[in-house]
TORPA-456978 format. One record per residue (C-alpha): residue in one letter; x, y, z. Coordinates in Angstrom, 2 decimals, decimal comma, padded with zeros to 5 digits, m for minus. Layout:
> rest / c1 / c2 / c3
> A / X / Y / Z
...
This chain:
> rest / c1 / c2 / c3
> M / m081,81 / 095,02 / m094,39
> K / m080,61 / 098,69 / m094,82
> I / m081,15 / 101,17 / m091,61
> N / m081,50 / 105,12 / m092,11
> E / m083,71 / 107,78 / m090,70
> G / m086,95 / 106,38 / m092,36
> T / m086,45 / 102,61 / m090,88
> K / m089,33 / 101,61 / m088,81
> V / m088,75 / 099,59 / m085,80
> S / m091,56 / 098,20 / m083,49
> T / m091,22 / 096,50 / m080,31
> D / m093,68 / 096,07 / m077,39
> L / m094,00 / 098,18 / m074,29
> K / m092,68 / 095,80 / m071,69
> T / m089,30 / 096,14 / m073,64
> I / m089,21 / 099,81 / m073,63
> L / m089,82 / 100,28 / m069,96
> G / m087,18 / 097,68 / m069,18
> I / m084,61 / 099,54 / m071,19
> V / m085,91 / 102,95 / m069,09
> A / m085,62 / 101,25 / m065,85
> G / m082,23 / 099,84 / m066,66
> V / m081,18 / 103,18 / m068,00
> A / m082,79 / 104,88 / m064,87
> L / m080,89 / 102,06 / m062,38
> G / m078,01 / 103,04 / m064,22
> V / m077,88 / 106,64 / m063,16
> F / m078,99 / 106,15 / m059,91
> A / m076,19 / 103,39 / m059,02
> Y / m073,78 / 106,09 / m060,71
> T / m075,12 / 108,99 / m058,75
> E / m074,95 / 106,96 / m055,47
> L / m071,16 / 105,89 / m056,03
> T / m069,99 / 109,27 / m057,01
> G / m071,49 / 110,73 / m053,61
> R / m070,23 / 108,30 / m051,98
> L / m066,65 / 108,44 / m053,35
> V / m067,19 / 112,70 / m052,72
> S / m068,06 / 111,71 / m049,11
> L / m064,69 / 109,46 / m048,56
> E / m062,79 / 111,85 / m049,73
> T / m064,03 / 114,83 / m047,77
> S / m064,02 / 112,45 / m044,91
> R / m060,31 / 111,75 / m045,47
> E / m059,36 / 115,48 / m045,94
> L / m060,97 / 116,63 / m042,93
> M / m059,03 / 113,62 / m040,97
> Q / m055,95 / 114,95 / m042,37
> A / m056,46 / 118,36 / m041,86
> D / m057,41 / 117,11 / m038,15
> L / m054,45 / 115,18 / m037,60
> L / m052,18 / 118,26 / m038,89
> K / m053,86 / 120,85 / m036,57
> A / m053,25 / 118,32 / m033,57
> S / m049,91 / 117,73 / m034,37
> D / m049,18 / 121,31 / m034,34
> Q / m047,80 / 122,61 / m030,83
> K / m050,13 / 125,14 / m029,10
> P / m048,38 / 127,76 / m026,58
> V / m050,38 / 125,53 / m023,62
> D / m048,46 / 122,55 / m024,96
> Q / m045,33 / 124,02 / m024,61
> E / m046,15 / 125,34 / m021,24
> Q / m047,06 / 122,19 / m020,02
> L / m043,88 / 120,52 / m021,53
> M / m041,92 / 122,99 / m019,77
> L / m043,63 / 122,12 / m016,52
> L / m043,12 / 118,37 / m017,00
> E / m039,65 / 118,78 / m017,58
> D / m039,12 / 121,17 / m014,39
> L / m041,11 / 118,45 / m012,28
> Y / m038,84 / 115,79 / m013,79
> K / m035,65 / 117,67 / m012,61
> T / m037,16 / 118,63 / m009,40
> T / m037,98 / 114,83 / m008,54
> E / m034,48 / 113,94 / m009,70
> K / m033,27 / 116,32 / m007,42
> I / m035,59 / 115,46 / m004,43
> E / m034,56 / 111,46 / m004,99
> K / m030,78 / 112,38 / m004,88
> R / m031,43 / 114,26 / m001,77
> I / m033,34 / 111,18 / m000,33
> E / m030,46 / 109,14 / m001,18
> D / m027,94 / 111,21 / 000,42
> M / m030,32 / 111,52 / 003,78
> M / m030,13 / 107,78 / 003,76
> H / m026,41 / 107,51 / 003,86
> N / m026,45 / 110,27 / 006,17
> K / m028,23 / 108,03 / 008,42
> V / m026,12 / 105,21 / 008,04
> N / m023,31 / 107,14 / 009,23
> I / m025,09 / 108,78 / 012,11
> Q / m025,97 / 105,23 / 013,37
> F / m022,25 / 104,00 / 013,12
> L / m020,91 / 107,01 / 014,70
> Q / m023,65 / 106,85 / 017,34
> K / m021,94 / 103,28 / 018,18
> Q / m018,94 / 104,20 / 017,90
> M / m019,58 / 106,98 / 020,58
> E / m021,22 / 104,70 / 023,04
> K / m018,17 / 102,36 / 022,65
> A / m016,03 / 105,19 / 023,44
> L / m017,98 / 106,32 / 026,24
> T / m018,20 / 102,71 / 027,82
> D / m013,98 / 102,57 / 027,31
> I / m013,72 / 105,60 / 029,16
> E / m015,94 / 104,71 / 031,80
> D / m013,84 / 101,43 / 032,10
> L / m010,91 / 103,50 / 031,97
> K / m012,00 / 105,50 / 034,67
> D / m012,81 / 102,60 / 037,14
> K / m009,37 / 101,06 / 036,50
> V / m007,86 / 104,37 / 037,36
> R / m009,86 / 104,45 / 040,57
> K / m008,86 / 100,84 / 041,67
> N / m005,41 / 101,88 / 041,31
> G / m005,33 / 104,47 / 043,98
> N / m006,76 / 107,84 / 041,67
> G / m003,56 / 107,68 / 039,56
> A / m001,16 / 108,20 / 042,54
> H / 002,17 / 106,11 / 042,28
């Protein structure tokens, strides 16, 4: 069988409609896939741009970081001062006890001196 321009082909309408429907379905599927790929690529690029934009430090962010650092330094100074004050309190309490003991001892010595005749020998 030789096929050329003049060769006649006959087929039923059902087969032709099936071929047209298959081609249309293929074109539709290709268009949908292409659209979905473009949408995903666009989303990815936007997300990367947002991440880059968010990673940049703005002057407001830098100022907030400086304020935070200052707050940490101030907090550390306050904690150190509180620790020193706690040590001072312990020292003051110890010295108060020593002073009370010294006053008691002085009174005892005064009483002994009075018993011995006011220091006259």
